[in-house]
C-alpha positions, 0 to 999 in steps of 0.5 A: 887345950893340949896339943893334938887333943880332940876338940870334942866327945870321942866317936862311937864304936859303931862310927869307928867300925863303920869308918873302917869298913868304908876305908877297907872298902876303899882299898886301905888296910886301916887307919894308918894305911889311909893316913896320907890319902885321907889327910888323917892326923897322927891321932886319927891314924891310930883310930881316935876320932871325934864324933864330928870327924867320924861323921865327916869322913863317913860321909865323904867316903859314902859320897865317893861310893855313890858318886862314880864321877867324884875325885878319888880319895886313894890317890896320895896328894902330890907334894912338891919338892922346892926344886919342882916348884922352881921349875914350875915357876919358870917361864915355858921358853926359859925352861926349854932353853935350859933343857936344850943346853943340857942336851935334851930334845924339847918339842911342844905338846 
């Protein structure tokens, strides 16, 4: 299989239309707009899905529409920089001491 090629038959027009309808109902302008929040690949961002992929995304979006307590798919996932990951790995006391050394006021929540 070539790089970034679908691993199955293409989605039907009805599946792609339904998926686009659900994405627009979720507040996206189209496949490209939903690429990050939905985790679409570049191929999927261009509106090209396999039947299984389209079916899974439709089920996911319809599940969110019926489950008000479910997580929102419109929020972009948070990606941390290397510096942010390093800061999270520091013990709280060390981080607080460094912030105080730099002139910040630190207090417990």
